[in-house]
Every structure is written in C-alpha cells, then in structure tokens.
C-alpha positions, -999 to 999 in steps of 0.1 A, spaced: -406 -157 -828 -385 -182 -809 -383 -219 -818 -365 -248 -801 -359 -278 -823 -348 -310 -805 -324 -290 -783 -302 -311 -761 -277 -300 -735 -256 -322 -712 -239 -308 -681 -218 -329 -658 -228 -360 -677 -265 -354 -671 -289 -344 -699 -303 -311 -686 -323 -306 -718 -333 -337 -736 -344 -330 -772 -370 -303 -763 -393 -287 -789 -414 -256 -785 -423 -224 -802 -430 -190 -786 -452 -166 -806 -447 -129 -810 -463 -109 -783 -471 -136 -759 -460 -142 -723 -445 -177 -723 -438 -190 -688 -414 -219 -682 -420 -237 -648 -406 -267 -631 -387 -279 -601 -351 -267 -592 -327 -283 -617 -353 -289 -643 -335 -269 -669 -355 -236 -668 -326 -211 -666 -305 -232 -690 -333 -229 -715 -333 -192 -711 -296 -188 -715 -297 -208 -747 -320 -181 -763 -292 -155 -761 -263 -179 -766 -250 -177 -731 -250 -214 -736 -248 -234 -769 -268 -266 -775 -250 -299 -779 -276 -308 -805 -306 -292 -821 -314 -257 -832 -327 -224 -816 -342 -199 -840 -350 -163 -831 -371 -146 -858 -356 -171 -883 -319 -166 -872 -301 -197 -860 -286 -185 -826 -263 -215 -823 -244 -208 -855 -245 -170 -854 -212 -152 -848 -198 -117 -847 -222 -90 -860 -250 -116 -866 -249 -128 -830 -249 -92 -817 -279 -84 -839 -298 -113 -825 -289 -104 -789 -300 -68 -795 -335 -82 -798 -335 -91 -761 -337 -75 -727 -327 -97 -698 -338 -94 -662 -314 -115 -641 -326 -133 -610 -304 -110 -587 -312 -79 -608 -274 -77 -613 -272 -40 -604 -238 -24 -600 -235 -15 -563 -213 16 -569 -237 32 -594 -270 50 -587 -302 34 -600 -303 59 -628 -267 52 -638 -274 15 -638 -304 20 -661 -283 43 -684 -254 19 -687 -265 1 -719 -270 34 -737 -236 47 -726 -218 15 -734 -234 5 -767 -249 36 -783 -238 70 -795 -265 90 -777 -261 125 -763 -264 130 -725 -296 149 -726 -313 121 -745 -299 95 -721 -313 114 -691 -347 118 -707 -349 81 -717 -338 70 -682 -364 92 -665 -392 79 -688 -381 43 -683 -379 46 -645 -414 61 -646 -426 31 -664 -415 9 -635 -426 33 -608 -391 45 -598 -391 80 -612 -383 94 -577 -355 69 -569 -329 74 -596 -304 90 -573 -304 62 -548 -278 33 -549 -290 -3 -549 -283 -8 -512 -308 20 -504 -338 4 -521 -358 -28 -514 -355 -61 -532 -386 -54 -552 -374 -20 -562 -340 -36 -573 -360 -60 -595 -378 -30 -610 -346 -11 -616 -331 -42 -633 -362 -44 -655 -358 -7 -664 -323 -14 -675 -335 -44 -695 -360 -23 -715 -341 9 -719 -330 -2 -754 -366 -10 -765 -361 -48 -770 -386 -70 -788 -382 -98 -763 -378 -96 -725 -363 -126 -707 -372 -128 -670 -352 -152 -648 -371 -159 -616 -385 -123 -614 -404 -129 -581 -376 -150 -564 -369 -137 -529 -399 -114 -528 -429 -114 -504 -463 -123 -519 -475 -87 -522 -444 -75 -539 -444 -106 -562 -479 -97 -574 -467 -61 -581 -440 -75 -603 -466 -97 -620 -487 -67 -628 -457 -48 -641 -448 -77 -665 -483 -77 -678 -484 -39 -682 -451 -38 -701 -463 -65 -725 -495 -45 -731 -478 -11 -734 -447 -21 -753 -460 -51 -773 -430 -72 -763 -427 -109 -763 -420 -121 -727 -404 -153 -716 -406 -159 -679 -387 -186 -660 -402 -191 -626 -408 -217 -598 -438 -195 -587 -468 -211 -603 -492 -185 -589 -472 -159 -610 -472 -181 -641 -510 -187 -639 -516 -150 -635 -494 -136 -663 -489 -164 -688 -506 -168 -721 -491 -203 -722 -472 -223 -696 -445 -249 -704 -434 -273 -676 -400 -289 -677 -395 -322 -660 -362 -341 -661 -351 -322 -692 -382 -328 -712 -414 -309 -718 -442 -324 -696 -469 -300 -708 -474 -268 -728 -509 -253 -723 -528 -221 -716 -532 -215 -678 -567 -228 -679 -558 -260 -697 -526 -264 -676 -548 -265 -645 -568 -294 -661 -537 -313 -674 -538 -350 -672 -500 -351 -666 -492 -365 -632 -461 -343 -630 -482 -312 -636 -508 -322 -610 -481 -329 -584 -465 -295 -591 -499 -278 -588 -506 -296 -555 -472 -287 -541 -482 -250 -544 -517 -257 -530 -533 -251 -564 -560 -276 -572 -586 -281 -599 -613 -276 -574 -600 -244 -559 -611 -211 -575 -585 -193 -595 -587 -158 -609 -563 -143 -633 -557 -107 -625 -530 -89 -645 -541 -54 -638 
C-alpha cells in the first residue's frame, strides 16, 4: 500500500531520514515510534508530499508521490485522511462545521447530504451530541475525536495519525486507542500512527517500526518488538517502564 525505498531527507545539514526502507500493507495499523527528533513526523509528511525526499522514492498504491504533480498528486492525497497533532480545528467554527469543511470545500454535495454525513461521522467518534459546540467548549480528547471525524468524512483509504494521544491523560489516551482500532475494523482503513506513546503502539499496532537517528532500528509485531535484541528498542521500552518480564495485554476493544 505504502512503500519507502531508500528515502533520505536532510534538514539543517542533518540527515533526519537516512535511506529508510519499509512497506505498509493494506488494512494494517503501522505504528512509527522513536524519541523526539527521530524523524517520525517527517516520515508521515512525506507520505502526502508535505515534504519531498532528497533521495529515494515513496510509492502509494503504485503511484510515485515524489514525482506526482497536479491532478495526479491530488488523486494520491485524496486517498488520505490526516489527524494533526493539535487536531487543527478552526476556533470560529462549530464542531459540525469543522467536520463538514472538506465536503464544502472540495465536493459538490447538497446541504442535506452534508448534514447527514456529518451527523453519522460524529456518531462514529462519539460526538453526535456535541456538533453545535465550538472547539473551546470541548475537552482535548473531544477535539482529537472531532479532528478524526473531519479526517474520515471523505471516506479515505488511509488515515495518518500524528501523535494522537499527545497531551491527553492516560484514560483518554486509551479511549483514542480503542477508537483507532474500531475505525480500522469498521472502515477497513490502513492506519499509520506516529507516536512517542509506546503503550499505545503496543495496544493498537499490527506492526511497530522504531526510528533511531534517521534509520530503522526495528520493524516487528508488538510481541516480537517486546523481544527485540536491539539495544535501542530495549532502552526505549525500559524508558516507558515496559519490560520483557512485565505482563502486557493488548486490548483494542
């Protein structure tokens, strides 16, 4: 579905991505973890051409994102929904108006259909009674869910999540985790999750990739990731108080 082939990106004279290779399969939840500055968000931005690689190729369903222009680039981008770290809601619009924005800006859809789709999408993220509120009237977790509703309103094939649990308390974070798992199950989407929250990655991921100094330190299932022989992976696990000896249960429901 998504393939990185020897992708390199240099920013400020520093190689943020250093010839990375990986492939994301259709329908999986692929989590990208690593320390701050490891290149996680840069990797995500390359998938939708918010950044262009200095070298290498990025393929999305066979299309070369780096060389796509005009209508071809728009077609590739239409495959994606994007949940930004801040949720990026417009403060002067209601929750429902924020969710409706992609339909009103990009599609010729009558108002009754827009309202129906917005209501159904808000219901999917548990906000069916909050559409009239503005972002300042809802919690951080609700803003993330509203941002997610906007990301899925156009029925994308792929959802990109940039730090979906950042700034949230542990209980709300696990609620977001369950929602990510539910949307993958209900919509059959491919999910790419950039996160520093390893608890979240272990709970929702089908595979986990760890970036370290611009390179891939490990790609493995959550169970194999826990058992990795990589020193970088084990240090990252230990820093979040996750050890091989400690019990770990995956609960996506």
